[in-house]
C-alpha positions as protocol buffer text, in pm:
chain_id: "A"
residue {
  index: 1
  type: MET
  ca { x: -1705 y: -9140 z: -16095 }
}
residue {
  index: 2
  type: ASN
  ca { x: -1454 y: -9137 z: -16379 }
}
residue {
  index: 3
  type: TRP
  ca { x: -1157 y: -9313 z: -16217 }
}
residue {
  index: 4
  type: GLY
  ca { x: -928 y: -9225 z: -16506 }
}
residue {
  index: 5
  type: LEU
  ca { x: -987 y: -8852 z: -16459 }
}
residue {
  index: 6
  type: ALA
  ca { x: -957 y: -8891 z: -16084 }
}
residue {
  index: 7
  type: ALA
  ca { x: -616 y: -9053 z: -16128 }
}
residue {
  index: 8
  type: VAL
  ca { x: -504 y: -8767 z: -16355 }
}
residue {
  index: 9
  type: VAL
  ca { x: -614 y: -8510 z: -16096 }
}
residue {
  index: 10
  type: VAL
  ca { x: -431 y: -8689 z: -15816 }
}
residue {
  index: 11
  type: LEU
  ca { x: -111 y: -8729 z: -16018 }
}
residue {
  index: 12
  type: ALA
  ca { x: -120 y: -8367 z: -16140 }
}
residue {
  index: 13
  type: LEU
  ca { x: -169 y: -8235 z: -15785 }
}
residue {
  index: 14
  type: ALA
  ca { x: 109 y: -8460 z: -15654 }
}
residue {
  index: 15
  type: GLY
  ca { x: 341 y: -8342 z: -15930 }
}
residue {
  index: 16
  type: ALA
  ca { x: 257 y: -7977 z: -15864 }
}
residue {
  index: 17
  type: GLY
  ca { x: 320 y: -8026 z: -15493 }
}
residue {
  index: 18
  type: GLY
  ca { x: 656 y: -8186 z: -15568 }
}
residue {
  index: 19
  type: LEU
  ca { x: 755 y: -7897 z: -15791 }
}
residue {
  index: 20
  type: LEU
  ca { x: 659 y: -7642 z: -15526 }
}
residue {
  index: 21
  type: TRP
  ca { x: 868 y: -7834 z: -15269 }
}
residue {
  index: 22
  type: TRP
  ca { x: 1163 y: -7829 z: -15510 }
}
residue {
  index: 23
  type: ARG
  ca { x: 1112 y: -7456 z: -15569 }
}
residue {
  index: 24
  type: ARG
  ca { x: 1125 y: -7397 z: -15195 }
}
residue {
  index: 25
  type: ARG
  ca { x: 1459 y: -7578 z: -15173 }
}
residue {
  index: 26
  type: VAL
  ca { x: 1600 y: -7371 z: -15460 }
}
residue {
  index: 27
  type: SER
  ca { x: 1469 y: -7054 z: -15294 }
}
residue {
  index: 28
  type: GLN
  ca { x: 1642 y: -7148 z: -14968 }
}
residue {
  index: 29
  type: GLU
  ca { x: 1971 y: -7199 z: -15150 }
}
residue {
  index: 30
  type: LEU
  ca { x: 1941 y: -6862 z: -15325 }
}
residue {
  index: 31
  type: ALA
  ca { x: 1852 y: -6690 z: -14998 }
}
residue {
  index: 32
  type: LEU
  ca { x: 2152 y: -6844 z: -14821 }
}
residue {
  index: 33
  type: MET
  ca { x: 2384 y: -6733 z: -15102 }
}
residue {
  index: 34
  type: ASN
  ca { x: 2252 y: -6378 z: -15081 }
}
residue {
  index: 35
  type: ALA
  ca { x: 2274 y: -6368 z: -14702 }
}
residue {
  index: 36
  type: THR
  ca { x: 2631 y: -6503 z: -14674 }
}
residue {
  index: 37
  type: ALA
  ca { x: 2914 y: -6257 z: -14712 }
}
residue {
  index: 38
  type: THR
  ca { x: 3225 y: -6373 z: -14895 }
}
residue {
  index: 39
  type: SER
  ca { x: 3514 y: -6461 z: -14663 }
}
residue {
  index: 40
  type: LYS
  ca { x: 3880 y: -6450 z: -14749 }
}
residue {
  index: 41
  type: ALA
  ca { x: 4048 y: -6790 z: -14735 }
}
residue {
  index: 42
  type: ALA
  ca { x: 4265 y: -6688 z: -14440 }
}
residue {
  index: 43
  type: GLU
  ca { x: 3961 y: -6561 z: -14249 }
}
residue {
  index: 44
  type: VAL
  ca { x: 3793 y: -6901 z: -14240 }
}
residue {
  index: 45
  type: ALA
  ca { x: 4038 y: -7020 z: -13972 }
}
residue {
  index: 46
  type: ARG
  ca { x: 3892 y: -6756 z: -13738 }
}
residue {
  index: 47
  type: LEU
  ca { x: 3531 y: -6866 z: -13789 }
}
residue {
  index: 48
  type: ALA
  ca { x: 3360 y: -7102 z: -13545 }
}
residue {
  index: 49
  type: PRO
  ca { x: 3286 y: -7458 z: -13660 }
}
residue {
  index: 50
  type: GLY
  ca { x: 2933 y: -7476 z: -13798 }
}
residue {
  index: 51
  type: THR
  ca { x: 2946 y: -7125 z: -13941 }
}
residue {
  index: 52
  type: VAL
  ca { x: 2819 y: -7098 z: -14299 }
}
residue {
  index: 53
  type: ALA
  ca { x: 3105 y: -6967 z: -14514 }
}
residue {
  index: 54
  type: GLU
  ca { x: 3135 y: -6855 z: -14874 }
}
residue {
  index: 55
  type: VAL
  ca { x: 3475 y: -6850 z: -15042 }
}
residue {
  index: 56
  type: LYS
  ca { x: 3581 y: -6757 z: -15395 }
}
residue {
  index: 57
  type: GLY
  ca { x: 3924 y: -6826 z: -15541 }
}
residue {
  index: 58
  type: VAL
  ca { x: 4123 y: -7070 z: -15750 }
}
residue {
  index: 59
  type: LEU
  ca { x: 4097 y: -7445 z: -15697 }
}
residue {
  index: 60
  type: ARG
  ca { x: 4435 y: -7602 z: -15627 }
}
residue {
  index: 61
  type: CYS
  ca { x: 4528 y: -7969 z: -15593 }
}
residue {
  index: 62
  type: ALA
  ca { x: 4872 y: -8118 z: -15525 }
}
residue {
  index: 63
  type: ALA
  ca { x: 4778 y: -8476 z: -15620 }
}
residue {
  index: 64
  type: PRO
  ca { x: 4510 y: -8471 z: -15893 }
}
residue {
  index: 65
  type: LEU
  ca { x: 4322 y: -8772 z: -16029 }
}
residue {
  index: 66
  type: THR
  ca { x: 4275 y: -8920 z: -16376 }
}
residue {
  index: 67
  type: ALA
  ca { x: 3908 y: -8933 z: -16472 }
}
residue {
  index: 68
  type: GLU
  ca { x: 3774 y: -9280 z: -16539 }
}
residue {
  index: 69
  type: GLN
  ca { x: 3626 y: -9231 z: -16887 }
}
residue {
  index: 70
  type: SER
  ca { x: 3778 y: -8915 z: -17035 }
}
residue {
  index: 71
  type: LYS
  ca { x: 4123 y: -8975 z: -16879 }
}
residue {
  index: 72
  type: GLU
  ca { x: 4144 y: -8602 z: -16808 }
}
residue {
  index: 73
  type: ILE
  ca { x: 4347 y: -8479 z: -16513 }
}
residue {
  index: 74
  type: CYS
  ca { x: 4107 y: -8345 z: -16250 }
}
residue {
  index: 75
  type: VAL
  ca { x: 4032 y: -8280 z: -15885 }
}
residue {
  index: 76
  type: TYR
  ca { x: 3689 y: -8448 z: -15895 }
}
residue {
  index: 77
  type: TYR
  ca { x: 3496 y: -8675 z: -16129 }
}
residue {
  index: 78
  type: LYS
  ca { x: 3160 y: -8849 z: -16137 }
}
residue {
  index: 79
  type: SER
  ca { x: 3143 y: -9125 z: -16394 }
}
residue {
  index: 80
  type: GLU
  ca { x: 2823 y: -9313 z: -16474 }
}
residue {
  index: 81
  type: ILE
  ca { x: 2696 y: -9581 z: -16713 }
}
residue {
  index: 82
  type: THR
  ca { x: 2317 y: -9605 z: -16752 }
}
residue {
  index: 83
  type: ARG
  ca { x: 2117 y: -9858 z: -16950 }
}
residue {
  index: 84
  type: GLU
  ca { x: 1811 y: -9725 z: -17136 }
}
residue {
  index: 85
  type: THR
  ca { x: 1579 y: -9995 z: -17270 }
}
residue {
  index: 86
  type: THR
  ca { x: 1292 y: -9932 z: -17510 }
}
residue {
  index: 87
  type: TYR
  ca { x: 1028 y: -10203 z: -17531 }
}
residue {
  index: 88
  type: TYR
  ca { x: 662 y: -10258 z: -17620 }
}
residue {
  index: 89
  type: GLN
  ca { x: 389 y: -10365 z: -17382 }
}
residue {
  index: 90
  type: THR
  ca { x: 24 y: -10456 z: -17442 }
}
residue {
  index: 91
  type: ASN
  ca { x: -213 y: -10240 z: -17237 }
}
residue {
  index: 92
  type: SER
  ca { x: -556 y: -10332 z: -17096 }
}
residue {
  index: 93
  type: GLN
  ca { x: -722 y: -10234 z: -17426 }
}
residue {
  index: 94
  type: GLY
  ca { x: -503 y: -10475 z: -17618 }
}
residue {
  index: 95
  type: LYS
  ca { x: -295 y: -10200 z: -17778 }
}
residue {
  index: 96
  type: ARG
  ca { x: 83 y: -10211 z: -17787 }
}
residue {
  index: 97
  type: GLU
  ca { x: 248 y: -9918 z: -17611 }
}
residue {
  index: 98
  type: ARG
  ca { x: 609 y: -9804 z: -17635 }
}
residue {
  index: 99
  type: LYS
  ca { x: 780 y: -9797 z: -17293 }
}
residue {
  index: 100
  type: THR
  ca { x: 1122 y: -9686 z: -17174 }
}
residue {
  index: 101
  type: SER
  ca { x: 1306 y: -9795 z: -16861 }
}
residue {
  index: 102
  type: THR
  ca { x: 1642 y: -9686 z: -16726 }
}
residue {
  index: 103
  type: SER
  ca { x: 1880 y: -9841 z: -16476 }
}
residue {
  index: 104
  type: THR
  ca { x: 2221 y: -9743 z: -16346 }
}
residue {
  index: 105
  type: ILE
  ca { x: 2487 y: -10002 z: -16423 }
}
residue {
  index: 106
  type: GLN
  ca { x: 2781 y: -9819 z: -16271 }
}
residue {
  index: 107
  type: SER
  ca { x: 2834 y: -9495 z: -16080 }
}
residue {
  index: 108
  type: ASN
  ca { x: 3169 y: -9388 z: -15944 }
}
residue {
  index: 109
  type: THR
  ca { x: 3259 y: -9059 z: -15773 }
}
residue {
  index: 110
  type: ARG
  ca { x: 3610 y: -8972 z: -15664 }
}
residue {
  index: 111
  type: PHE
  ca { x: 3782 y: -8656 z: -15546 }
}
residue {
  index: 112
  type: ALA
  ca { x: 4126 y: -8552 z: -15427 }
}
residue {
  index: 113
  type: PRO
  ca { x: 4228 y: -8326 z: -15137 }
}
residue {
  index: 114
  type: CYS
  ca { x: 4214 y: -7966 z: -15255 }
}
residue {
  index: 115
  type: VAL
  ca { x: 4224 y: -7605 z: -15140 }
}
residue {
  index: 116
  type: ILE
  ca { x: 4082 y: -7274 z: -15255 }
}
residue {
  index: 117
  type: GLU
  ca { x: 4344 y: -7005 z: -15294 }
}
residue {
  index: 118
  type: ASP
  ca { x: 4293 y: -6628 z: -15297 }
}
residue {
  index: 119
  type: ASP
  ca { x: 4517 y: -6330 z: -15227 }
}
residue {
  index: 120
  type: SER
  ca { x: 4499 y: -6397 z: -14851 }
}
residue {
  index: 121
  type: GLY
  ca { x: 4611 y: -6760 z: -14858 }
}
residue {
  index: 122
  type: THR
  ca { x: 4435 y: -7096 z: -14885 }
}
residue {
  index: 123
  type: VAL
  ca { x: 4153 y: -7288 z: -14718 }
}
residue {
  index: 124
  type: ALA
  ca { x: 4100 y: -7663 z: -14749 }
}
residue {
  index: 125
  type: VAL
  ca { x: 3776 y: -7790 z: -14902 }
}
residue {
  index: 126
  type: SER
  ca { x: 3644 y: -8143 z: -14861 }
}
residue {
  index: 127
  type: LEU
  ca { x: 3426 y: -8241 z: -15157 }
}
residue {
  index: 128
  type: ASP
  ca { x: 3264 y: -8523 z: -14961 }
}
residue {
  index: 129
  type: GLY
  ca { x: 2887 y: -8468 z: -14978 }
}
residue {
  index: 130
  type: ALA
  ca { x: 2913 y: -8157 z: -15195 }
}
residue {
  index: 131
  type: LYS
  ca { x: 2679 y: -8061 z: -15475 }
}
residue {
  index: 132
  type: VAL
  ca { x: 2952 y: -8027 z: -15736 }
}
residue {
  index: 133
  type: GLU
  ca { x: 2884 y: -7819 z: -16045 }
}
residue {
  index: 134
  type: GLY
  ca { x: 3159 y: -7905 z: -16290 }
}
residue {
  index: 135
  type: LYS
  ca { x: 3207 y: -7959 z: -16662 }
}
residue {
  index: 136
  type: GLN
  ca { x: 3050 y: -8252 z: -16845 }
}
residue {
  index: 137
  type: VAL
  ca { x: 3322 y: -8404 z: -17062 }
}
residue {
  index: 138
  type: VAL
  ca { x: 3154 y: -8729 z: -17167 }
}
residue {
  index: 139
  type: ASN
  ca { x: 2797 y: -8781 z: -17291 }
}
residue {
  index: 140
  type: ARG
  ca { x: 2759 y: -9055 z: -17548 }
}
residue {
  index: 141
  type: ARG
  ca { x: 2528 y: -9343 z: -17634 }
}
residue {
  index: 142
  type: GLU
  ca { x: 2617 y: -9687 z: -17762 }
}
residue {
  index: 143
  type: ASP
  ca { x: 2395 y: -9975 z: -17866 }
}
residue {
  index: 144
  type: GLU
  ca { x: 2424 y: -10255 z: -17612 }
}
residue {
  index: 145
  type: ALA
  ca { x: 2530 y: -10585 z: -17759 }
}
residue {
  index: 146
  type: LYS
  ca { x: 2278 y: -10859 z: -17683 }
}
residue {
  index: 147
  type: SER
  ca { x: 2364 y: -11222 z: -17637 }
}
residue {
  index: 148
  type: LEU
  ca { x: 2229 y: -11477 z: -17885 }
}
residue {
  index: 149
  type: ALA
  ca { x: 2018 y: -11641 z: -17612 }
}
residue {
  index: 150
  type: SER
  ca { x: 1860 y: -11309 z: -17519 }
}
residue {
  index: 151
  type: THR
  ca { x: 1780 y: -11232 z: -17884 }
}
residue {
  index: 152
  type: VAL
  ca { x: 1623 y: -11575 z: -17942 }
}
residue {
  index: 153
  type: MET
  ca { x: 1412 y: -11542 z: -17625 }
}
residue {
  index: 154
  type: THR
  ca { x: 1285 y: -11197 z: -17729 }
}
residue {
  index: 155
  type: ILE
  ca { x: 1184 y: -11325 z: -18074 }
}
residue {
  index: 156
  type: ALA
  ca { x: 1022 y: -11636 z: -17926 }
}
residue {
  index: 157
  type: ILE
  ca { x: 786 y: -11436 z: -17705 }
}
residue {
  index: 158
  type: GLY
  ca { x: 697 y: -11205 z: -17993 }
}
residue {
  index: 159
  type: GLY
  ca { x: 849 y: -10899 z: -17839 }
}
residue {
  index: 160
  type: SER
  ca { x: 1112 y: -10651 z: -17936 }
}
residue {
  index: 161
  type: ASP
  ca { x: 1336 y: -10427 z: -17736 }
}
residue {
  index: 162
  type: HIS
  ca { x: 1639 y: -10209 z: -17784 }
}
residue {
  index: 163
  type: SER
  ca { x: 1897 y: -10115 z: -17521 }
}
residue {
  index: 164
  type: GLU
  ca { x: 2152 y: -9836 z: -17523 }
}
residue {
  index: 165
  type: LEU
  ca { x: 2431 y: -9765 z: -17280 }
}
residue {
  index: 166
  type: ILE
  ca { x: 2466 y: -9398 z: -17186 }
}
residue {
  index: 167
  type: TYR
  ca { x: 2812 y: -9291 z: -17071 }
}
residue {
  index: 168
  type: THR
  ca { x: 2840 y: -8962 z: -16879 }
}
residue {
  index: 169
  type: GLU
  ca { x: 3119 y: -8799 z: -16685 }
}
residue {
  index: 170
  type: THR
  ca { x: 3147 y: -8465 z: -16504 }
}
residue {
  index: 171
  type: ILE
  ca { x: 3474 y: -8329 z: -16372 }
}
residue {
  index: 172
  type: LEU
  ca { x: 3631 y: -8039 z: -16187 }
}
residue {
  index: 173
  type: THR
  ca { x: 3980 y: -7954 z: -16303 }
}
residue {
  index: 174
  type: GLY
  ca { x: 4241 y: -7775 z: -16099 }
}
residue {
  index: 175
  type: ASP
  ca { x: 4358 y: -7417 z: -16139 }
}
residue {
  index: 176
  type: ILE
  ca { x: 4012 y: -7280 z: -16225 }
}
residue {
  index: 177
  type: PRO
  ca { x: 3801 y: -7011 z: -16053 }
}
residue {
  index: 178
  type: ILE
  ca { x: 3575 y: -7176 z: -15798 }
}
residue {
  index: 179
  type: TYR
  ca { x: 3285 y: -7084 z: -15573 }
}
residue {
  index: 180
  type: ALA
  ca { x: 3218 y: -7270 z: -15248 }
}
residue {
  index: 181
  type: LEU
  ca { x: 2935 y: -7237 z: -14997 }
}
residue {
  index: 182
  type: GLY
  ca { x: 2946 y: -7472 z: -14700 }
}
residue {
  index: 183
  type: GLU
  ca { x: 3008 y: -7500 z: -14328 }
}
residue {
  index: 184
  type: VAL
  ca { x: 3331 y: -7448 z: -14139 }
}
residue {
  index: 185
  type: GLN
  ca { x: 3454 y: -7783 z: -14006 }
}
residue {
  index: 186
  type: ALA
  ca { x: 3634 y: -7856 z: -13679 }
}
residue {
  index: 187
  type: ASP
  ca { x: 3968 y: -7847 z: -13865 }
}
residue {
  index: 188
  type: ARG
  ca { x: 3871 y: -7507 z: -14016 }
}
residue {
  index: 189
  type: SER
  ca { x: 3821 y: -7650 z: -14364 }
}
residue {
  index: 190
  type: ILE
  ca { x: 3498 y: -7599 z: -14559 }
}
residue {
  index: 191
  type: GLY
  ca { x: 3272 y: -7899 z: -14595 }
}
residue {
  index: 192
  type: LYS
  ca { x: 2926 y: -8045 z: -14561 }
}
residue {
  index: 193
  type: PRO
  ca { x: 2681 y: -7940 z: -14289 }
}
residue {
  index: 194
  type: ALA
  ca { x: 2714 y: -8124 z: -13962 }
}
residue {
  index: 195
  type: SER
  ca { x: 2455 y: -8381 z: -13862 }
}
residue {
  index: 196
  type: GLY
  ca { x: 2157 y: -8197 z: -13716 }
}
residue {
  index: 197
  type: SER
  ca { x: 2250 y: -7866 z: -13876 }
}
residue {
  index: 198
  type: LYS
  ca { x: 1959 y: -7654 z: -14002 }
}
residue {
  index: 199
  type: ASN
  ca { x: 2167 y: -7577 z: -14310 }
}
residue {
  index: 200
  type: LYS
  ca { x: 2148 y: -7850 z: -14576 }
}
residue {
  index: 201
  type: ILE
  ca { x: 2343 y: -7672 z: -14851 }
}
residue {
  index: 202
  type: PHE
  ca { x: 2700 y: -7741 z: -14958 }
}
residue {
  index: 203
  type: VAL
  ca { x: 2796 y: -7633 z: -15308 }
}
residue {
  index: 204
  type: VAL
  ca { x: 3127 y: -7628 z: -15493 }
}
residue {
  index: 205
  type: SER
  ca { x: 3087 y: -7478 z: -15839 }
}
residue {
  index: 206
  type: GLN
  ca { x: 3293 y: -7361 z: -16133 }
}
residue {
  index: 207
  type: LYS
  ca { x: 3017 y: -7106 z: -16194 }
}
residue {
  index: 208
  type: SER
  ca { x: 3050 y: -6761 z: -16040 }
}
residue {
  index: 209
  type: GLU
  ca { x: 2811 y: -6647 z: -15769 }
}
residue {
  index: 210
  type: GLU
  ca { x: 2640 y: -6420 z: -16022 }
}
residue {
  index: 211
  type: GLU
  ca { x: 2597 y: -6707 z: -16271 }
}
residue {
  index: 212
  type: ARG
  ca { x: 2458 y: -6935 z: -16001 }
}
residue {
  index: 213
  type: GLY
  ca { x: 2213 y: -6670 z: -15884 }
}
residue {
  index: 214
  type: LYS
  ca { x: 2086 y: -6619 z: -16237 }
}
residue {
  index: 215
  type: ASP
  ca { x: 2049 y: -6994 z: -16293 }
}
residue {
  index: 216
  type: LEU
  ca { x: 1865 y: -7045 z: -15963 }
}
residue {
  index: 217
  type: ARG
  ca { x: 1620 y: -6763 z: -16034 }
}
residue {
  index: 218
  type: SER
  ca { x: 1555 y: -6908 z: -16381 }
}
residue {
  index: 219
  type: THR
  ca { x: 1500 y: -7253 z: -16230 }
}
residue {
  index: 220
  type: MET
  ca { x: 1251 y: -7112 z: -15978 }
}
residue {
  index: 221
  type: LEU
  ca { x: 1057 y: -6944 z: -16260 }
}
residue {
  index: 222
  type: TRP
  ca { x: 1030 y: -7257 z: -16473 }
}
residue {
  index: 223
  type: ILE
  ca { x: 939 y: -7472 z: -16172 }
}
residue {
  index: 224
  type: LEU
  ca { x: 657 y: -7229 z: -16094 }
}
residue {
  index: 225
  type: VAL
  ca { x: 537 y: -7243 z: -16456 }
}
residue {
  index: 226
  type: GLY
  ca { x: 537 y: -7623 z: -16443 }
}
residue {
  index: 227
  type: ALA
  ca { x: 342 y: -7624 z: -16115 }
}
residue {
  index: 228
  type: ILE
  ca { x: 81 y: -7382 z: -16256 }
}
residue {
  index: 229
  type: VAL
  ca { x: 37 y: -7602 z: -16565 }
}
residue {
  index: 230
  type: LEU
  ca { x: -17 y: -7910 z: -16348 }
}
residue {
  index: 231
  type: PHE
  ca { x: -265 y: -7726 z: -16124 }
}
residue {
  index: 232
  type: ALA
  ca { x: -450 y: -7613 z: -16438 }
}
residue {
  index: 233
  type: ILE
  ca { x: -464 y: -7972 z: -16567 }
}
residue {
  index: 234
  type: ALA
  ca { x: -597 y: -8092 z: -16232 }
}
residue {
  index: 235
  type: ALA
  ca { x: -860 y: -7817 z: -16221 }
}
residue {
  index: 236
  type: GLY
  ca { x: -964 y: -7878 z: -16581 }
}
residue {
  index: 237
  type: CYS
  ca { x: -1007 y: -8250 z: -16528 }
}
residue {
  index: 238
  type: ALA
  ca { x: -1199 y: -8194 z: -16203 }
}
residue {
  index: 239
  type: ILE
  ca { x: -1435 y: -7944 z: -16367 }
}
residue {
  index: 240
  type: TYR
  ca { x: -1488 y: -8174 z: -16665 }
}
residue {
  index: 241
  type: ALA
  ca { x: -1567 y: -8468 z: -16435 }
}
residue {
  index: 242
  type: ILE
  ca { x: -1815 y: -8262 z: -16228 }
}
residue {
  index: 243
  type: MET
  ca { x: -1994 y: -8122 z: -16534 }
}
residue {
  index: 244
  type: HIS
  ca { x: -2032 y: -8461 z: -16697 }
}
residue {
  index: 245
  type: ARG
  ca { x: -2139 y: -8620 z: -16371 }
}
residue {
  index: 246
  type: ALA
  ca { x: -2410 y: -8360 z: -16340 }
}
residue {
  index: 247
  type: VAL
  ca { x: -2530 y: -8442 z: -16691 }
}
């Protein structure tokens, strides 16, 4: 048995299975969007807690925040610093291979109390636990300064590595059109699904419903393509292994 080919088959099948699971989740989100009628903000107060509600309007915030990196005024921000290190490692055949590892140094998410306003009034939205689709305002890389001791140690062991810090930040600003799909809370706000709820979807997005639907359908298509490619790789490797075993 060619254990290398066997490993490729197993990994390809596992990857394809993961992609199909992801596609199912995306499909469920799209189906819930299509099945949920848009409610006016004032109507949410008349819905029972636990009801899935969809609201479209303008995001309002009386006490906005200042984003950590960009310093922009916003309702929500997610700020992250990630370290990406490139290094070389000797494999079992004695060849040096280029490797990359990443680690999160800092991740900070903050949001302020906010409401969605339409021509009927307002409804409060808690961003706690939401899948927020905002605007990326920071995405830059910087070489990480290394200490003298670290540099000397790397040279002494005959290795070489290079680290970069990746700064990213995504925000939601106030006074923009917003789309929200979540569950009605006990206080008649919109928020995350309750514990034990069959619904697992809570989205607050600056994209329109039509834009989100288009993006989700595109994502489902490319996930399916990726899964088919991985299945084909697994089948090809399995057939190759069987044919050469027979020989």
